[in-house]
BAKOL-665679 format. One record per atom (N, C-alpha, C, O): residue in three letters; x, y, z. Coordinates in pm, whole numbers, plus 50000, padded with zeros to 5 digits. Atoms other than C-alpha are relative to their C-alpha. Example, Ala and Ser with C-alpha at 12.3 -4.5 7.8 and 13.67 -1.06 7.14 Angstrom:
<atoms>
Ala500894988150000 Ala512304955050780 Ala500905012050000 Ala501945011850066 Ser499184988149994 Ser513674989450714 Ser499235010950073 Ser499745022050090 
</atoms>
This chain:
<atoms>
Met500604989049990 Met500294997950003 Met500825016449986 Met501755021150052 Leu499434985049978 Leu501005034149916 Leu500365006250088 Leu501515010450096 Tyr500044990049839 Tyr500485052150246 Tyr501154996450075 Tyr501965004750117 Asp499415007849901 Asp502345026950440 Asp501655001749995 Asp502405000550092 Asn498884990949985 Asn505585041450286 Asn500355011550054 Asn501515014150088 Val499174989649945 Val505265074750412 Val499075004050143 Val499145015450189 Ala500565002149916 Ala503045067750691 Ala500705003850181 Ala500315010850274 Asp498794997249914 Asp505885067450940 Asp501335008950054 Asp502205009650141 Leu498954987049985 Leu507665096350869 Leu500065005850049 Leu499055012750057 Asp500074996149861 Asp509115111251163 Asp499705018149923 Asp499675022049806 Leu500754984150030 Leu507955149551139 Leu500005010950139 Leu499305010150240 Gln499784991349871 Gln509215179051371 Gln499405010449940 Gln499475012849819 Ile500624988550080 Ile507155210051346 Ile500485010250073 Ile500635006250188 Asp499524988749859 Asp508445243351547 Asp499125010649991 Asp498695015350096 Glu501154995950002 Glu505955264351392 Glu499335002949876 Glu499844996749783 Tyr500624999950142 Tyr503605275451088 Tyr499925013749953 Tyr499535022950025 Lys501104984150058 Lys502785306550859 Lys499015000049933 Lys498564988649917 Leu500955004750097 Leu499965313750621 Leu500315014649928 Leu500605025649976 Glu499574983850096 Glu500525339750316 Glu499144995449894 Glu499034984449840 Gln501565000850049 Gln497345349250138 Gln500845002149814 Gln501985006849806 His499514995150065 His497775351349744 His498795000949877 His497794993949859 Glu501504996050102 Glu495455365049463 Glu500465003549867 Glu501545008949846 Arg499594998750157 Arg495405366349074 Arg498424999649914 Arg497394993449942 Asp501034997550055 Asp493075376948831 Asp500124981349902 Asp501134974349910 Thr499635011450057 Thr492435343248604 Thr499405001349878 Thr498945012249845 Ser500295001250135 Ser491465329448245 Ser498184998849974 Ser497514999449871 Ser501645003149973 Ser487695323648366 Ser499325013250049 Ser498145016450041 Gly500964988750005 Gly486975354048453 Gly499705003850155 Gly498665009550187 Phe500414998349870 Phe487325355448837 Phe501395002450078 Phe502374998150018 Val499314999649885 Val489635363849143 Val500444989750037 Val499574981050042 Arg500035014349945 Arg491315335049272 Arg501045003050111 Arg502065009850107 Ala499234994749828 Ala492635337249644 Ala500094984250031 Ala499184976350007 Thr499875009449971 Thr494445307649776 Thr500805003450116 Thr501135015250126 Thr499054999449890 Thr496625302850102 Thr500764991450041 Thr500424981650109 Val498845011049972 Val500065287050121 Val500255001250165 Val500325011050238 Val499925007749906 Val500485267750406 Val501644999550039 Val502254994649944 Ser499024998449984 Ser503925272150562 Ser500484990350127 Ser500004993350236 Leu499995008249874 Leu505305243150808 Leu501705000350005 Leu502424995749917 His498564999349995 His508945251250953 His500584988150119 His499914987050221 Gly499745005149894 Gly510715227651167 Gly501584989449927 Gly501854983649822 Asp498415006650052 Asp514575213151183 Asp500465002549869 Asp500854994949780 Gly498814996750066 Gly516035236150996 Gly498914999249821 Gly499315001249706 Glu500425005550144 Glu513645227450704 Glu498415006949960 Glu498025012550062 Thr501004992050007 Thr510165243650559 Thr498804987249884 Thr498894985049764 Gly500875004150121 Gly507545223550380 Gly498055008649994 Gly497265012550080 Arg500954988350028 Arg504655243350202 Arg498694988349918 Arg498924977049875 Gly501695005350022 Gly500695231750097 Gly499455011849949 Gly499745022550004 Glu501144990350046 Glu498285253149907 Glu498624998650017 Glu498074990349945 Asp501684998550014 Asp494425260950002 Asp499515004249934 Asp499425016549936 Val501154999350146 Val492225259349700 Val498945002750065 Val498055002449980 Thr501784999449957 Thr488835265749927 Thr499865015549879 Thr500485026149881 Tyr501504992250093 Tyr486435285549648 Tyr499695010850050 Tyr498705015449993 Asp501284991849928 Asp485275311849865 Asp501225010650039 Asp501955006250128 Asn498674989149934 Asn488085343549931 Asn499705007950110 Asn500565014650168 Asp499494993149876 Asp486515357550215 Asp500174988150120 Asp499844992550230 Ala499325011449938 Ala487705323750398 Ala501275000550018 Ala502034997250109 His498294998549998 His490815331150299 His500725011250101 His501775011550165 Asp499764983049937 Asp490485369650440 Asp499664993550158 Asp500364998950244 Thr500365000949835 Thr489035353950804 Thr501194986750050 Thr501484984950168 Leu499115006949969 Leu491505328050808 Leu501275008350031 Leu502035005450124 His498794994349979 His494185354250762 His499825009350120 His500685011950204 Lys500414987549870 Lys492535380051007 Lys499974993950120 Lys500075000350224 Ser499775001949845 Ser492555354951277 Ser500824997750097 Ser501594988250078 Ser499005004949952 Ser494525356151571 Ser499864985250081 Ser500334984250195 Lys500195012049918 Lys493735321351689 Lys500984992149916 Lys500884991049794 Glu498675007850009 Glu497035299951673 Glu499854982149997 Glu499684976750106 Phe500775009949986 Phe496175264751578 Phe501304989350064 Phe502494991050039 Pro498775010149973 Pro498115232351761 Pro500624990949928 Pro500384978949927 Leu499315008150077 Leu500475222451533 Leu501214994750040 Leu501624983550009 Ala498345005249977 Ala504065222151684 Ala499924987050085 Ala499034982950160 Gly499805012549906 Gly505515190951824 Gly500724992249908 Gly501134997249803 Lys499445007350034 Lys507065159851737 Lys499094989349921 Lys498224988550008 Tyr500735008250067 Tyr505065133451506 Tyr500244990949919 Tyr501384992449875 Thr499605007750123 Thr505065105551249 Thr498845010649893 Thr498115020149922 Leu500954990750038 Leu503205118750984 Leu498474995949949 Leu497715002449877 Asp501395006449934 Asp500095094351067 Asp499275007350086 Asp498055008650081 Glu500594998349876 Glu499695109551376 Glu499895017349972 Glu499035024450023 Phe500624983150035 Phe499735147051246 Phe498924997549901 Phe498155007149910 Ser501214997750082 Ser497135140450994 Ser498634997150082 Ser497515001650056 Thr501345004249922 Thr494835123951266 Thr500135014050114 Thr499285013650203 Gln500154991849911 Gln495425153551472 Gln499725015549921 Gln499435025849982 Leu500414991850086 Leu494915176151167 Leu498214997550007 Leu497415006850021 Ser501595001750032 Ser491195159451131 Ser498995004650135 Ser497765004450143 Glu500554998249836 Glu490455169251510 Glu499915017349959 Glu499145021450046 Ile499694988549978 Ile490995208051419 Ile498895006549917 Ile498495002049809 Asp501264994150105 Asp488105232651298 Asp500815010849943 Asp501205020950000 Phe498674985250086 Phe490455254051021 Phe498905011149919 Phe499155017249815 Phe501184990950068 Phe487175274750937 Phe499665006150120 Phe498765014250099 Leu499994993549920 Leu487265286851284 Leu498615000150026 Leu498165010949988 Gly501545001449986 Gly483335277451378 Gly499095003549914 Gly497865003749929 Asn501404991450121 Asn481735292751067 Asn500464983849893 Asn501484977049877 Asp499895010050082 Asp480665266050819 Asp500395004649833 Asp500065015849795 Pro499684994950147 Pro481975267650427 Pro499145000849964 Pro498144998550031 Asn501064999050077 Asn480015273250188 Asn499934986749938 Asn498794983149907 Gln500545013250057 Gln480375238450044 Gln501064990350089 Gln502234993450109 Ser499215011149885 Ser481715207950289 Ser501354995049931 Ser502354993650001 Ile498715000650047 Ile484405199450031 Ile501325012050005 Ile502485011149963 Phe498814992649960 Phe486265228950137 Phe501004995650123 Phe502234996150125 Arg498735006449896 Arg487565213250474 Arg500964989749928 Arg502144989249961 Asn498955012050060 Asn489185184550266 Asn501325010749909 Asn502545008949911 Tyr499004989950031 Tyr490735215950072 Tyr501325007350115 Tyr502535008650103 Arg499014992349925 Arg492095234350367 Arg500744990550087 Arg501764993650148 Gln498735009049938 Gln493395201350519 Gln500764994749940 Gln501754990349999 Trp499155004850116 Trp494885189850227 Trp501235011549993 Trp502425008449996 Ala498464992349949 Ala497155222850261 Ala501254998150110 Ala502484999250114 Phe499185005949870 Phe498095211650588 Phe500794987350001 Phe501684984950082 Glu499615014949997 Glu498895176750504 Glu501284998449896 Glu502274991549916 Ser499085000250108 Ser500845182350188 Ser501125012250045 Ser502215009549994 Ala498834997449931 Ala503155205350355 Ala500414992250085 Ala501524987550063 Ala499195014249931 Ala503665179050631 Ala500644989649897 Ala501854987949916 Leu498995009450049 Leu504765151850376 Leu500855006349921 Leu501925000849898 Asp499114991550064 Asp506205179450176 Asp501994999750121 Asp503144995950101 Leu498954996149920 Leu508445189850494 Leu500584983250105 Leu501684983950160 Ala499555010849933 Ala508865152150678 Ala500524991649863 Ala500844980349898 Leu499105000750095 Leu510435144750325 Leu501125006550030 Leu501985001050099 Lys499174990449996 Lys512495169250326 Lys501144999150131 Lys502325002050111 Gln499515002449845 Gln513685161950730 Gln500854988049960 Gln502034987049993 Ala499325009350017 Ala514255127150565 Ala501325000349900 Ala502014990249883 Asp499594994450109 Asp516215143450302 Asp500004987249861 Asp500934979949825 Thr500245005850081 Thr514515125750027 Thr498925005949929 Thr498805017949953 Asn500904998850092 Asn511705127849781 Asn498924993749985 Asn499154982950039 Leu500815008049995 Leu508225113449710 Leu500434987949911 Leu500314977149968 Ala499635005150039 Ala509485096049461 Ala500944987150004 Ala500794978149921 Thr498635004149923 Thr512515078649616 Thr499304989050148 Thr499554977350178 Gln500535005949895 Gln510415071649930 Gln498754990549918 Gln498804979049961 Leu500995010350076 Leu507485052749706 Leu500664988249899 Leu500064980449825 Asp499455004050105 Asp510085038149522 Asp499134995749839 Asp498724985349787 Tyr500684992950121 Tyr508565053049211 Tyr501025006149894 Tyr502205004749928 Glu499264990550073 Glu510155074048930 Glu499515014549926 Glu498705011549838 Tyr500674992250073 Tyr509155107248787 Tyr500274999149862 Tyr501364996449813 Asn500015000250150 Asn508225108948433 Asn499685013149954 Asn499375022050033 Pro500794986550063 Pro507175137748175 Pro498594999749996 Pro498054988649992 Val501145000949916 Val503925146748256 Val499385007549828 Val499905016949767 Arg500674994550117 Arg501525152447932 Arg498675010550082 Arg498025006650179 Phe501284994249961 Phe498775179448001 Phe499335005349883 Phe499595003049765 Val501154995250085 Val495935197847855 Val499535012550085 Val499255014750203 Val500914990649973 Val494615228647812 Val498695003050071 Val497715004149998 Ser501614994649974 Ser491525238448035 Ser499325017049986 Ser499365026950059 Thr501094988649999 Thr489255264247913 Thr498574999649968 Thr497924989849930 Arg501525000050044 Arg485795278847863 Arg500585008649844 Arg501655013149801 Leu500384993750125 Leu484815292647542 Leu499525014449990 Leu498605018250062 Asp500854985250003 Asp484045329547445 Asp499035002349996 Asp498144995449946 Asp502104995150019 Asp480895345647465 Asp500185010549922 Asp501055019249916 Pro500995020750055 Pro478725332547250 Pro501534996449969 Pro502485003249928 Pro499195011150052 Pro480925304547202 Pro500475000349850 Pro499465000549781 Thr499465004450160 Thr482635300446844 Thr500814992249995 Thr500664984349902 Gly499295002950033 Gly485605286946911 Gly501385003449972 Gly502474998149993 Asp498684988850007 Asp487875312646817 Asp501114997450098 Asp502184993450052 Arg499155001049912 Arg489695311047157 Arg501024985749975 Arg502254985449980 Ile499115012850049 Ile490705272947055 Ile500935000149873 Ile502044994749864 Ile499055002950139 Ile491915277346691 Ile501115014350017 Ile501885016249923 Asp499284990350009 Asp493805313146841 Asp501244987350088 Asp502424985450060 Trp499055007449919 Trp495425288647084 Trp501274993049903 Trp502494994549891 Leu499215009250090 Leu496275263146829 Leu501155005849868 Leu502155000049825 Asp499044988450067 Asp497825293146592 Asp501604998950074 Asp502764998850033 Arg498984993949894 Arg499825297446894 Arg501174987149984 Arg502304988249936 Asn499395014949960 Asn501035258946966 Asn498874991649929 Asn497744990349975 Pro500985008850072 Pro499405235746698 Pro500164983950088 Pro499494974250053 Glu499845011249912 Glu500525208046969 Glu499214997850110 Glu499154986950168 Leu500504998949877 Leu498525218247241 Leu498894992350000 Leu498544990349884 Glu501195007749991 Glu495225195347363 Glu499505005950101 Glu500165012750180 Phe500994993949909 Phe492345205147561 Phe499044994550087 Phe498584983550055 Lys500905004649959 Lys490145199547776 Lys498655010650015 Lys498855022150052 Leu501354986750009 Leu486465220147760 Leu498735001350078 Leu498044991250075 Asp501474994849904 Asp483465232047971 Asp499355002249884 Asp499375013549835 Pro501174994250080 Pro480815227247699 Pro498755007050094 Pro498685004350214 Thr501054991849943 Thr477605250947789 Thr498844999649925 Thr499094997549807 Ser501205003950089 Ser473855248147655 Ser499565008949911 Ser498485008849853 Asp500224994950108 Asp474685275047441 Asp501224995849889 Asp501605003249798 Trp498705005350123 Trp477615254647230 Trp498684996449905 Trp497614992649954 Thr500755002250092 Thr475825250846882 Thr500214988049923 Thr501164982549979 Asp499435011650089 Asp476345222046645 Asp500985006149901 Asp501654997649842 Asp499044993350085 Asp478515247346428 Asp501074998650094 Asp501844989450066 Val499055001849909 Val480795250846720 Val500644987350028 Val501824983950015 Val499055019149986 Val481215211546811 Val500744997849876 Val501954996049870 Asp498935003150160 Asp482085206746415 Asp501105004950038 Asp502094998050061 Arg498624990850008 Arg484515235246457 Arg500984992050090 Arg501964986550040 Leu499045004649907 Leu486205221946765 Leu500054985249967 Leu501234984849933 Ala500115011150030 Ala485755184946690 Ala501394998649880 Ala502354990949882 Ala499354999850142 Ala487505191546358 Ala501335002650037 Ala502004998449942 Thr499044998349982 Thr490775201746523 Thr500574987150056 Thr501784985250063 Gly498905013449934 Gly491515166246687 Gly500635002550108 Gly501514994650142 Ala499024995549889 Ala492805186646999 Ala499364995750125 Ala499994993250227 Val500515001249899 Val490045180247211 Val500004986950096 Val499914976350035 Leu499975013949957 Leu490145152747458 Leu499134994150126 Leu498954982650163 Thr500575000249854 Thr488235158947779 Thr498885010149980 Thr499145020449917 Leu501274987250029 Leu484625179547778 Leu499144995850135 Leu498374986450149 Asp500585001649892 Asp483605184548119 Asp498615007750021 Asp498605020050023 Leu501204995650007 Leu479595187448150 Leu499655005950137 Leu498515010550136 Lys499924996149889 Lys480025198548532 Lys498475001450078 Lys497945009950149 Gly501225005849960 Gly476935182148600 Gly499784995350170 Gly498634993450209 Gln499945004149899 Gln477775171948953 Gln500055012050063 Gln499505012850173 Tyr500374990449892 Tyr478095205149070 Tyr498615008650007 Tyr497935011649909 His501054993550005 His475325224349235 His500145011450114 His500755009550219 Gly499744987149914 Gly475215258449407 Gly501275007249979 Gly501575016750051 Thr498344992350039 Thr478925268949245 Thr499395011449857 Thr498285012549804 Thr500244990950079 Thr479215295349002 Thr500444995349849 Thr500585002749751 Val499475006650130 Val480365269448729 Val498854990149946 Val498894985249834 Asp500685008950026 Asp477205247448769 Asp499255000849845 Asp498955012149805 Gln500555004450113 Gln475635233848427 Gln498994989250027 Gln499234979150092 Pro501375008349953 Pro472435216848461 Pro499994994049863 Pro500384997449751 Ala499915010150124 Ala471745187848265 Ala499225004249911 Ala498175010049936 Asp500634993450135 Asp470805195947912 Asp500014986349891 Asp501034984649824 Pro500145008150067 Pro469555165047721 Pro500825001849845 Pro501624994249791 Ala499444992650148 Ala470475185347379 Ala501554999549997 Ala502164992849913 Leu498924997850012 Leu473735194847466 Leu500504988850037 Leu501124984649939 Tyr499265013850053 Tyr475105158447583 Tyr499574992549898 Tyr500354983149884 Glu500035003850123 Glu473815146947283 Glu501014999649923 Glu501734990149894 Arg499514993650092 Arg475355169347066 Arg501734997650087 Arg502594994850003 Val498905003149932 Val478515164247308 Val500424987249970 Val501544985949920 Val499485015350027 Val478705125547274 Val500004997749863 Val500974992649807 Lys499545004850143 Lys478085121946932 Lys501465013149900 Lys502285012449809 Gly498934989750097 Gly480195153346815 Gly501204992050031 Gly501754988049929 Phe498885002849970 Phe483185138347003 Phe500044986250046 Phe499664983350159 Pro500465013949991 Pro483265100346963 Pro501454999450084 Pro501264994050193 Asp498695007249964 Asp486505093947077 Asp500265009150157 Asp500905003150243 Ala499344990849867 Ala487065122747391 Ala499214995950136 Ala498074991850118 Leu500525003849877 Leu486075115347739 Leu498915011050024 Leu498975022349975 Ile500774993149967 Ile483015127847892 Ile499845001550183 Ile499404992050248 Glu499785002649868 Glu483435138148264 Glu498645009050075 Glu498165019350027 Asp501144993849931 Asp480545147748516 Asp498585000049960 Asp497865009649987 Pro501614996650087 Pro477245144548350 Pro499184994450136 Pro499444986450226 Glu501095000849901 Glu474385145448555 Glu498714989849959 Glu497904993149873 Leu500685008750080 Leu472345113448509 Leu498564999350055 Leu498234995250166 Asn501275001349984 Asn468875116148484 Asn499094988449919 Asn499794980549856 Asp500425006750089 Asp465945095248306 Asp499375006649867 Asp498465002549795 Glu499864999350125 Glu466445117048038 Glu501505003549918 Glu501735005749799 Thr498484999750060 Thr470205120447997 Thr500414984450014 Thr500724979349906 Arg499385016150018 Arg471275081148093 Arg499964994749890 Arg500964990349835 Pro499805008750133 Pro469935066447786 Pro501115005349913 Pro501544997349830 Leu498974995050094 Leu472685090147607 Leu500944994549974 Leu501474993249864 Phe498505004649957 Phe475615073947780 Phe499934982549982 Phe500974975949984 Glu499695016550027 Glu474405033147715 Glu500964997649907 Glu500985003549799 Gly498975006550082 Gly476965018447561 Gly501495011950006 Gly502575006749979 Gln498954989449980 Gln479515050447609 Gln500514999450145 Gln501495006550167 Glu499325001449893 Glu480105039647987 Glu501635000850023 Glu502275004950120 Gly497925001849935 Gly484205033847963 Gly499825014249939 Gly500975017949964 Arg498934988550021 Arg484525070647819 Arg499485013450101 Arg499745025450102 Val500414985549893 Val482585088248119 Val501015000750133 Val500994991650217 Thr499464995449885 Thr484655100448375 Thr499845005650115 Thr499235015950088 Trp500604988549895 Trp484105117248735 Trp501265007150026 Trp502405006149982 Asp498914986849969 Asp485735146848900 Asp499725002950161 Asp500485002350257 Tyr499884988849885 Tyr483925165149164 Tyr499364988050115 Tyr499484990850234 Pro500385009249905 Pro482255131449338 Pro501284995750050 Pro501154993850171 Ile498825010249985 Ile485775114849369 Ile500945010250109 Ile501475021050086 Arg499414995449925 Arg487255119949706 Arg500294989750154 Arg500474992650272 Ser499535015149934 Ser487935083349861 Ser499574987249924 Ser499154986949808 Val500295014650055 Val487375046649804 Val498715000349992 Val498114997049890 Glu501615002349940 Glu483905048649965 Glu499525004749827 Glu499084996849744 Thr500314989650087 Thr483315077049687 Thr499554992649819 Thr498564994049747 Val499615005550110 Val484735055249380 Val498784992549990 Val497924993349903 Glu501365013650017 Glu482235023649495 Glu498625005649996 Glu497584999249980 Glu501784996550015 Glu479195046949496 Glu499725005449847 Glu498815013349820 Leu500504990050114 Leu479375056749128 Leu499464988949912 Leu499934977549908 Pro500885006150070 Pro476705044648884 Pro500214987649937 Pro499354978949922 Trp499385011150055 Trp478805020448725 Trp501275001150021 Trp501825011450061 Asp498455000449928 Asp482305008048787 Asp500835007949860 Asp500735004649742 Pro499304990150075 Pro484495034948619 Pro501214996649922 Pro502174992449987 Glu498565005950075 Glu487275026748330 Glu500985017250051 Glu502115014950095 Trp499584984649973 Trp488445067948404 Trp499575008250143 Trp498405010450174 Leu499824985149870 Leu488945093648728 Leu500845008849978 Leu501975007249933 Asn499194990849986 Asn490025122848757 Asn500215003150138 Asn499395004050229 Ile499605000949846 Ile492375126949047 Ile500415009150040 Ile501555012850011 Lys499224984549954 Lys492505160649243 Lys500414996850143 Lys499624992050225 Pro499585005549861 Pro494725155049554 Pro499255010850119 Pro499285006650235 Ser500664993749949 Ser492775183149706 Ser498824998850052 Ser498425003150160 Arg501365006749941 Arg489605168149723 Arg499994989850101 Arg498994986450163 Phe500575012249885 Phe490465139849956 Phe500985003350156 Phe501454995350238 Gly499654997249885 Gly491825159250224 Gly501424991550041 Gly502394998950019 Ser499385001149957 Ser494175139350349 Ser501094987749918 Ser500604979649840 Val499075005850074 Val497465121350218 Val499384982449994 Val499234976249888 Gln500685014749973 Gln495925084550351 Gln499024997349879 Gln499114988249797 Ser500735003550075 Ser493025090650164 Ser500184998949832 Ser499674990949754 Leu499514998450163 Leu494525101349813 Leu500714984549970 Leu500224976849888 Phe499365013950019 Phe496895069249832 Phe499294989450011 Phe499644979149953 Asp501015014850041 Asp494255044349864 Asp499515004049925 Asp499894994849852 Thr500774998850086 Thr492265056949621 Thr500694993849835 Thr500374987049737 Ile499275007950154 Ile494945051949367 Ile500654989149996 Ile500974982049902 Asp500015020750053 Asp495815019149467 Asp498984994050003 Asp499234982049992 Tyr501175006050048 Tyr492045009949436 Tyr499925003249832 Tyr499274996149756 Cys500024998850133 Cys492535023549101 Cys500944989249921 Cys500464981549838 Gln499115005750054 Gln495595007348997 Gln499384982450050 Gln499214973449968 Asp500785015149983 Asp494024973549177 Asp498764996049872 Asp498764985449809 His501125004050052 His490784975148982 His500365005149821 His499385007649752 Asp499774992850118 Asp492474988348636 Asp499035010349950 Asp498115007849871 Ile500714989850008 Ile491105022748638 Ile500825007849942 Ile501975004849973 Gln498984990950059 Gln492885049248441 Gln499685009450103 Gln498755009550184 Met500144983149965 Met493275082748562 Met500495009749967 Met501365006549886 Phe499574989850073 Phe494185113348471 Phe500035010150155 Phe499385008950259 Gly499814983849894 Gly495395149148691 Gly498975011249977 Gly498595012049860 Gly500894989849947 Gly493085177148786 Gly500535012050063 Gly501245009750161 Gly499364988949939 Gly494105211248881 Gly498915007950061 Gly497795002850062 Gln501254989849870 Gln491955241749126 Gln501045011650028 Gln501575016550128 Phe499304984250051 Phe493715271648943 Phe500925003050121 Phe501095014350167 Glu499034992349915 Glu496245269549199 Glu501445009449956 Glu502155007349857 Leu499374988049993 Leu498455299649247 Leu501334997150015 Leu501975004349938 Asp499025000849949 Asp501655286649394 Asp500494986749990 Asp500704981849879 Ile498885010550040 Ile503555252949507 Ile498424990849982 Ile498754979049990 Gly500675011549977 Gly500115232949496 Gly500024996649849 Gly499714985149818 Arg500105008650164 Arg500315228549098 Arg501344993249989 Arg501424983649913 Glu498505009549968 Glu504235216149188 Glu499134986550037 Glu499214976349968 His500125010649956 His502385193049389 His499244990749913 His499684979249922 Ile500935003850085 Ile499645181149133 Ile500954992449881 Ile500834980649849 His498985005350083 His502725178948867 His500674988650071 His500574977950010 Ala499265014449934 Ala504685152849099 Ala499244991150040 Ala499894980950062 Val500605009749971 Val501715132449200 Val499714992649844 Val499914980649827 Ala500575003250099 Ala500355130948835 Ala501774994549915 Ala501734984649840 Ser498935006250061 Ser504395125648709 Ser500084982650064 Ser500214972449997 Leu500165016649992 Leu504205092848936 Leu499344990049942 Leu499824979549900 Phe500815009249957 Phe501285078048921 Phe499005001049818 Phe498294991249793 Tyr500925000650125 Tyr499415086948535 Tyr500405010749922 Tyr499585019549895 Pro499334989150063 Pro502145109148337 Pro499284998949876 Pro498985009549821 Asp500154995750171 Asp500915100247983 Asp498675003149994 Asp498175003049882 Ala501704998050016 Ala497125108448066 Ala499705012549954 Ala500615020749940 Pro500234986850023 Pro495365137147969 Pro499895008450068 Pro498935015650043 Asn499754993149889 Asn496335156148263 Asn499735014249962 Asn500105020649864 Asp501044983449965 Asp494225190648374 Asp500705003650038 Asp500225009450135 Val499004992649889 Val497585204048523 Val500565012449902 Val501485018349958 Ala499064993650067 Ala498855226748263 Ala500595011750098 Ala499955017350187 Pro499584989249910 Pro501255251948412 Pro499465010950018 Pro498995017349923 Lys500714987049979 Lys499965279948572 Lys499965017149924 Lys499285027249940 Ala499914989750111 Ala500805304348324 Ala499124999449895 Ala499005009449825 Tyr501215001650084 Tyr498005291448109 Tyr498685005550058 Tyr497675008749994 Asn501344998649948 Asn495495298748326 Asn499935021550008 Asn498835026850023 Asp499994985450001 Asp496295340448324 Asp499265004449884 Asp499354998949775 Pro500964994650098 Pro493775361748138 Pro500765001349875 Pro500274996449773 Asn498954995950150 Asn496325370947861 Asn501234994449998 Asn502095002949973 Pro499165002749995 Pro499025347047887 Pro500985001449831 Pro500584999149717 Ser499244992150089 Ser502285361447686 Ser501044989450039 Ser501104981850135 Gly498355005049976 Gly505795347847642 Gly500144989849958 Gly499194985949890 Asp500265012850005 Asp506815315647608 Asp499724989350080 Asp500504984650163 Leu500705010049919 Leu504725290747746 Leu500734986950013 Leu501514985149921 Pro499295010450015 Pro506115255547853 Pro498964992749932 Pro497754994749940 Ser500805007550104 Ser505085229347593 Ser499554986250058 Ser500424982550138 Ser500085014149972 Ser503675193647672 Ser500814991349948 Ser501004994349830 Pro500185001749838 Pro505055171247822 Pro501005007950061 Pro502045012750017 Leu498224987449933 Leu506995192248122 Leu500954985549989 Leu500604974349953 Ala498965005649966 Ala510115176348185 Ala500314995350137 Ala500595005550201 Pro499894998449880 Pro510625162948519 Pro500805001950089 Pro501715002650006 Pro498834991449924 Pro513125175148781 Pro501464990150008 Pro501504978250040 Met498825012849982 Met516705159448777 Met500134999850151 Met500134988450196 Asn499625000049862 Asn517335169049155 Asn498505002450079 Asn497715006149992 Thr500764995349937 Thr514525175549403 Thr499784993650135 Thr500164982050145 Arg500155005349884 Arg513585169649763 Arg498725003850036 Arg498245014049988 Gly501564999249921 Gly510145167349958 Gly498984995149900 Gly499114984049848 Leu500765000250088 Leu507125172349738 Leu500165009649910 Leu499145015249871 Ser500624985650083 Ser508045200949507 Ser500834990549833 Ser501504980249823 Trp499685009650134 Trp508835189149134 Trp500045013749903 Trp499125020449855 Lys499434986350012 Lys511145217749016 Lys501234998449985 Lys501975008249972 
</atoms>
């Protein structure tokens, strides 16, 4: 089991610090995250809280409360300690999954620190190797959708591949234009999101347009009901799941045995839950690819590291963070991303 290789790592924490980051994104919103730095024994481990609530980041930074983190632990003991702390300071987050996001920031920082204190990296500790990481660019289309944004990207770099978020205003012409590029690998229907800014209600017409128009692409997170479920008969192997996936139990609760899953480490909250789910996928021949959360800092490196170890050749939605800028400029990294020559901890650069 993967987790057994890291659970007993020694960990010394002397203090912690929080640093807030903000940046405009290509999806038209201001992204805020918090970087957690754990210091101990002359080393620093870092993780990133990707909670999608800027006010929750502000509240965390303005609070005078000190979390009980200092001490000597194993990584597993520290994880248990984290699970007993209310990192939202008595407030209920807007979405329950945000608790996992914040815990992951501290867990990933702890794993980073424990590996550095052991003078090793994640690949060595797990007896794996870092490999080049294939990535796709994730974006929504222009408004109204024409496909021009994708054509412009391909004019800039014909080798790019994409994960797109279809919406109900996609027309047959848009689908035909995008499908003709051969560069669209995944289409995220956002049907599992409810009460968020990216909700896309189940739309049978859209689903049929996408399923038929992109016969070789993965289809992510449909909402299944009496109208939409028949559209996926015989297509189940193309369906991948993202938002519901946060533990082995959530995989087992899916409407059918999946062939593909989107693995976003922050959704799992703990290192153990992430590694147990990867173990489960490997044991059940479930293919995986990585997903990002508009990370602004160290969290992007962490998802590159995980992808590099477990699913480097998949259509990973982990493009370098420069691709999320509103107007990306300069020489952007190309896929695949070369692995680091020498690294420590959970870093990947």
